[in-house]
C-alpha positions as CSV (number, residue, x, y, z in Angstrom):
1,X,-10.0,26.5,-10.0
2,X,-9.3,23.6,-7.7
3,X,-7.2,20.6,-9.1
4,X,-9.0,17.3,-9.5
5,X,-7.8,13.7,-9.7
6,X,-9.3,10.3,-10.4
7,X,-8.5,7.6,-7.8
8,X,-8.7,3.9,-8.4
9,X,-8.4,1.9,-5.1
10,X,-8.7,-1.8,-4.4
11,X,-7.1,-4.8,-2.7
12,X,-4.1,-6.5,-4.2
13,X,-4.8,-8.5,-7.5
14,X,-8.1,-6.7,-8.0
15,X,-7.4,-5.3,-11.5
16,X,-6.6,-1.7,-10.5
17,X,-3.7,-1.2,-13.0
18,X,-5.6,-2.7,-15.9
19,X,-8.6,-0.4,-15.3
20,X,-6.3,2.7,-15.0
21,X,-4.5,1.8,-18.3
22,X,-7.9,1.2,-20.1
23,X,-9.0,4.6,-18.8
24,X,-5.9,6.3,-20.3
25,X,-7.0,5.2,-23.7
26,X,-10.0,7.6,-23.4
27,X,-8.4,10.4,-21.4
28,X,-5.2,12.4,-21.7
29,X,-4.0,11.1,-18.3
30,X,-1.0,10.3,-16.2
31,X,-0.8,7.7,-13.5
32,X,0.5,8.2,-10.0
33,X,1.3,4.9,-8.3
34,X,-0.1,4.4,-4.8
35,X,2.0,1.4,-4.0
36,X,4.7,1.1,-1.4
37,X,6.6,-1.6,-3.3
38,X,6.6,0.0,-6.8
39,X,8.8,2.8,-5.6
40,X,11.8,0.4,-5.4
41,X,14.1,-0.4,-8.2
42,X,15.1,-4.1,-8.9
43,X,11.7,-5.2,-7.4
44,X,9.7,-5.8,-10.6
45,X,8.2,-9.3,-10.6
46,X,7.1,-9.6,-6.9
47,X,5.6,-6.1,-6.9
48,X,3.6,-6.7,-10.1
49,X,5.3,-3.6,-11.6
50,X,3.7,-2.5,-14.9
51,X,5.6,-3.6,-17.9
52,X,7.5,-1.3,-20.3
53,X,4.7,-1.7,-22.8
54,X,2.1,-0.8,-20.1
55,X,4.1,2.2,-18.9
56,X,4.3,3.4,-22.6
57,X,0.5,3.8,-22.7
58,X,0.7,6.8,-20.3
59,X,3.3,8.6,-18.2
60,X,3.8,6.9,-14.8
61,X,5.0,8.4,-11.6
62,X,6.4,7.2,-8.3
63,X,7.8,4.0,-9.8
64,X,11.5,3.1,-9.5
65,X,12.4,6.1,-7.5
66,X,14.2,4.5,-4.6
67,X,16.9,1.9,-4.0
68,X,15.6,-1.0,-1.9
69,X,18.0,0.0,1.0
70,X,16.2,3.3,1.3
71,X,12.9,4.1,3.0
72,X,10.0,5.9,1.5
73,X,7.3,7.0,3.9
74,X,3.6,8.0,3.8
75,X,4.8,11.6,4.3
76,X,7.1,11.3,1.3
77,X,4.2,10.0,-0.8
78,X,1.9,12.8,0.3
79,X,4.4,15.5,-0.6
80,X,5.2,13.9,-4.0
81,X,1.6,13.2,-4.9
82,X,0.3,16.7,-4.1
83,X,3.2,18.1,-6.2
84,X,2.6,15.7,-9.1
85,X,-1.2,16.4,-9.2
86,X,-0.5,20.1,-9.5
87,X,2.1,19.5,-12.3
88,X,-0.1,17.1,-14.2
89,X,-3.1,19.5,-14.1
90,X,-1.0,22.4,-15.2
91,X,-0.1,20.3,-18.3
92,X,-3.8,20.0,-19.0
93,X,-3.7,16.2,-18.2
94,X,-5.8,14.2,-15.8
95,X,-4.1,12.6,-12.8
96,X,-5.1,9.0,-12.0
97,X,-3.9,7.9,-8.6
98,X,-3.9,4.1,-8.6
99,X,-3.0,1.5,-6.0
100,X,-3.6,-0.2,-2.7
101,X,-1.3,1.2,0.0
102,X,-4.1,2.6,2.2
103,X,-1.6,4.1,4.7
104,X,-0.4,6.4,1.9
105,X,-3.9,7.3,0.8
106,X,-5.0,8.0,4.4
107,X,-2.0,10.3,4.8
108,X,-2.9,12.1,1.5
109,X,-6.6,12.6,2.4
110,X,-6.5,13.2,6.1
111,X,-3.1,14.7,6.5
112,X,-0.4,13.5,8.9
113,X,-0.8,13.3,12.7
114,X,1.8,15.1,14.8
115,X,3.3,11.9,16.3
116,X,6.5,13.0,18.2
117,X,9.8,11.7,16.8
118,X,11.7,9.1,18.7
119,X,15.0,9.5,20.5
120,X,18.1,7.3,20.4
121,X,17.8,6.5,24.1
122,X,14.1,5.3,23.7
123,X,14.9,3.3,20.6
124,X,17.8,1.5,22.4
125,X,15.6,0.8,25.4
126,X,12.9,-0.8,23.2
127,X,15.5,-2.8,21.2
128,X,17.1,-4.0,24.4
129,X,13.8,-5.2,25.8
130,X,13.0,-6.9,22.5
131,X,16.3,-8.7,22.4
132,X,15.7,-10.0,25.9
133,X,12.1,-11.0,25.5
134,X,11.3,-11.3,21.8
135,X,9.0,-9.3,19.5
136,X,5.9,-11.4,20.2
137,X,6.2,-10.5,23.8
138,X,6.7,-6.8,22.9
139,X,3.5,-7.1,20.8
140,X,1.6,-8.5,23.8
141,X,2.8,-5.4,25.8
142,X,0.8,-3.2,23.5
143,X,-2.5,-4.7,24.8
144,X,-1.9,-3.0,28.1
145,X,-1.7,0.6,26.8
146,X,-2.5,0.6,23.0
147,X,-5.1,-2.0,22.2
148,X,-5.7,-0.4,18.8
149,X,-2.1,-1.0,17.8
150,X,-2.2,-4.5,19.4
151,X,-5.1,-5.5,17.2
152,X,-3.8,-3.8,14.1
153,X,-0.1,-5.0,14.1
154,X,1.3,-8.4,13.2
155,X,3.3,-9.9,16.2
156,X,6.4,-10.0,14.0
157,X,6.2,-6.4,12.6
158,X,9.3,-5.2,14.5
159,X,9.4,-1.7,13.1
160,X,5.7,-0.7,13.8
161,X,5.6,-2.4,17.2
162,X,8.8,-0.6,18.2
163,X,7.4,2.7,17.1
164,X,4.2,2.3,19.0
165,X,6.0,1.4,22.2
166,X,8.5,4.2,21.7
167,X,5.6,6.7,21.4
168,X,4.1,5.4,24.7
169,X,7.4,5.5,26.5
170,X,8.0,9.1,25.4
171,X,4.5,10.5,25.9
172,X,2.5,8.1,28.1
173,X,-0.2,8.1,25.4
174,X,-1.1,5.5,22.8
175,X,-0.1,6.2,19.2
176,X,-3.8,6.0,18.2
177,X,-4.5,9.2,20.3
178,X,-2.3,11.2,18.0
179,X,-4.1,9.8,14.9
180,X,-7.3,11.4,16.2
181,X,-5.8,14.8,15.4
182,X,-6.0,15.6,11.7
183,X,-3.3,17.3,9.8
184,X,-3.7,19.3,6.6
185,X,-6.4,18.0,4.4
186,X,-5.9,17.0,0.8
187,X,-5.7,20.2,-1.3
188,X,-7.4,18.8,-4.5
189,X,-10.7,17.2,-5.3
190,X,-11.0,13.5,-5.9
191,X,-13.5,11.1,-7.4
192,X,-12.8,7.5,-6.1
193,X,-13.6,4.2,-7.8
194,X,-13.2,1.4,-5.3
195,X,-12.8,-2.2,-6.5
196,X,-14.2,-4.9,-4.1
197,X,-15.3,-8.5,-4.6
198,X,-18.9,-9.0,-5.5
199,X,-20.9,-9.6,-2.3
200,X,-17.6,-9.2,-0.4
201,X,-16.8,-12.8,-1.2
202,X,-13.0,-13.2,-0.6
203,X,-12.9,-16.7,-2.2
204,X,-12.7,-15.2,-5.7
205,X,-10.0,-12.8,-4.7
206,X,-7.9,-15.5,-3.0
207,X,-8.0,-17.5,-6.2
208,X,-6.8,-14.5,-8.1
209,X,-4.0,-13.9,-5.6
210,X,-2.8,-17.5,-5.8
211,X,-2.9,-17.5,-9.6
212,X,-0.9,-14.2,-9.8
213,X,1.7,-15.4,-7.3
214,X,2.3,-18.7,-9.1
215,X,2.8,-16.7,-12.3
216,X,5.3,-14.5,-10.5
217,X,7.2,-17.6,-9.6
218,X,7.1,-18.8,-13.2
219,X,8.4,-15.4,-14.3
220,X,11.5,-15.7,-12.1
221,X,10.5,-14.2,-8.8
222,X,12.8,-16.4,-6.7
223,X,15.8,-15.4,-8.9
224,X,14.8,-11.7,-8.5
225,X,15.0,-12.1,-4.7
226,X,18.2,-14.1,-5.0
227,X,19.8,-11.1,-6.8
228,X,18.6,-8.7,-4.1
229,X,19.8,-11.0,-1.3
230,X,23.2,-11.4,-3.0
231,X,23.8,-7.6,-2.8
232,X,24.6,-8.1,0.9
233,X,23.2,-4.8,2.0
234,X,19.6,-5.7,2.4
235,X,17.9,-7.5,5.3
236,X,14.4,-8.2,6.5
237,X,14.3,-5.2,8.8
238,X,14.1,-2.9,5.8
239,X,10.7,-1.8,4.5
240,X,11.5,-3.1,0.9
241,X,12.3,-6.6,2.1
242,X,9.2,-6.7,4.4
243,X,7.0,-6.3,1.3
244,X,4.5,-9.3,1.0
245,X,6.1,-12.1,-1.0
246,X,9.6,-10.7,-0.8
247,X,9.9,-11.5,2.9
248,X,8.7,-15.1,2.4
249,X,11.0,-15.8,-0.6
250,X,13.9,-14.2,1.3
251,X,13.3,-16.5,4.3
252,X,12.9,-19.5,1.9
253,X,16.3,-18.7,0.4
254,X,17.7,-18.6,3.9
255,X,16.5,-22.1,4.5
256,X,13.7,-21.3,7.0
257,X,11.2,-23.5,5.1
258,X,10.8,-25.4,1.9
259,X,9.4,-24.2,-1.5
260,X,5.8,-25.4,-0.9
261,X,5.7,-23.8,2.5
262,X,7.0,-20.5,1.0
263,X,4.2,-20.6,-1.6
264,X,1.6,-21.2,1.1
265,X,2.9,-18.5,3.4
266,X,3.1,-16.0,0.6
267,X,-0.4,-16.6,-0.6
268,X,-1.7,-16.4,3.0
269,X,0.2,-13.2,3.7
270,X,-1.1,-11.6,0.5
271,X,-4.7,-12.7,1.3
272,X,-4.2,-11.2,4.8
273,X,-3.1,-7.9,3.3
274,X,-6.1,-7.9,1.0
275,X,-8.4,-8.5,3.9
276,X,-7.0,-5.4,5.7
277,X,-7.3,-3.4,2.5
278,X,-11.0,-4.4,2.0
279,X,-11.8,-3.6,5.6
280,X,-10.4,-0.1,5.1
281,X,-12.2,0.4,1.8
282,X,-15.5,-0.8,3.1
283,X,-15.2,1.7,6.0
284,X,-14.4,4.4,3.5
285,X,-17.5,3.6,1.5
286,X,-19.7,3.8,4.6
287,X,-18.9,7.4,5.2
288,X,-21.4,10.2,4.6
289,X,-19.9,11.5,1.3
290,X,-20.1,8.2,-0.5
291,X,-22.7,9.3,-2.9
292,X,-20.8,12.5,-3.7
293,X,-17.4,11.2,-4.9
294,X,-17.1,7.5,-4.1
295,X,-18.3,4.7,-6.4
296,X,-18.0,0.9,-5.8
297,X,-17.1,-1.5,-8.6
298,X,-17.2,-5.3,-8.5
299,X,-13.8,-7.0,-9.2
300,X,-13.9,-8.7,-12.6
301,X,-17.0,-6.9,-13.9
302,X,-16.5,-6.4,-17.6
303,X,-18.5,-3.2,-17.5
304,X,-16.3,-1.4,-15.0
305,X,-14.6,0.8,-17.7
306,X,-17.9,1.7,-19.2
307,X,-19.3,2.5,-15.7
308,X,-16.3,4.8,-14.8
309,X,-16.5,6.7,-18.1
310,X,-20.3,7.2,-17.6
311,X,-19.8,8.5,-14.1
312,X,-17.0,10.9,-15.2
313,X,-19.2,12.2,-18.1
314,X,-22.4,12.6,-16.1
315,X,-21.0,14.0,-12.8
316,X,-17.5,15.3,-13.2
317,X,-15.8,17.6,-15.7
318,X,-13.1,15.3,-17.0
C-alpha cells in the first residue's frame, strides 16, 4: 500500500505551524518541516522556530539538523523527506509536511533536474567578472540568455546568479531548459491544504508579517544575530545568513543602515518572499488535479481545522 502524507503549505506568517499543531491533537502525527531556515541551529527567533512546548505536542523532523556554516539543499530535503515519510508510516503515524520553502517542495514533487555541476574554472571566471563589474551587472547579463532567471532572481542574489551564468557558460543553454526535464516523481501520495489570503488580498498578510517581525525584535532577534556574527565564521554569502530577516539584521549590525531602515527592509523582504510563495501556490492550485488532492484555505479562517478534518474524513483514509 502506497504511503500517504498531509501537506500544509502557505506563505510566511500564514499560520501553517499552528494548523499543523492543532491537527496533531486529532491524529497520531509527526511533523516534517518544509523550511530552509529551521534546519539551522542557533537560528530560533528569526526563523519563527516552534517552541519546546510546541515541539512537545508531536515529534518534529528536519529542525536543528545543520550548523549555520553548512549548506542544506533541495536535494538533501527530498532525500530526507522521502525517508522520513516511509519511517513515520511504518510506525503507524501520519506524516504532516508543513512549511513554505517552495523550492524544496517542488524538488520533492517533481524530482530534480539534471543540471550539470559547475567546475572550478567556470566558477572562477564568473567570480572574476563579478568582481570587475558587480553583481547587478551580472544579473543584467542573464536577460540576454536566460530571461526566466533574470525575472526570477534578485539582482543581489550572488549564489543563484552565479549558478545560472555558470550553467550557460558550460552548456550554452539557459538553466530553465534543464528544469523542463522532470526527475523522479514523489513516491508517496499527498493531500495538500494551501493557505492563502482571502480574495488574494496581500494587505492582511503584510500586516501579519510586520506584527510578527516586531515581536521577533522584542524577543531578542538582534541579539540572536549578534551572537551569530560574533562567531566569526559566518558571512552573508552563506545560505543561512541570506535568510530573510537575518541578512537585514546582519547588515544593520555592520552599520549599513539604521534600526528603522532595518525594520523597513526586513518587512519588505519578507513581504516580497510571501508574494513569490503565493504566486507559486496559486499556480499549483490552477493545475488539473486541484479537485483531487488540493484544497485552498483562507488565512485566519477560524474554521480551517474543522475543514481539514472534514476533508480527511470524507475523502482520505487518515
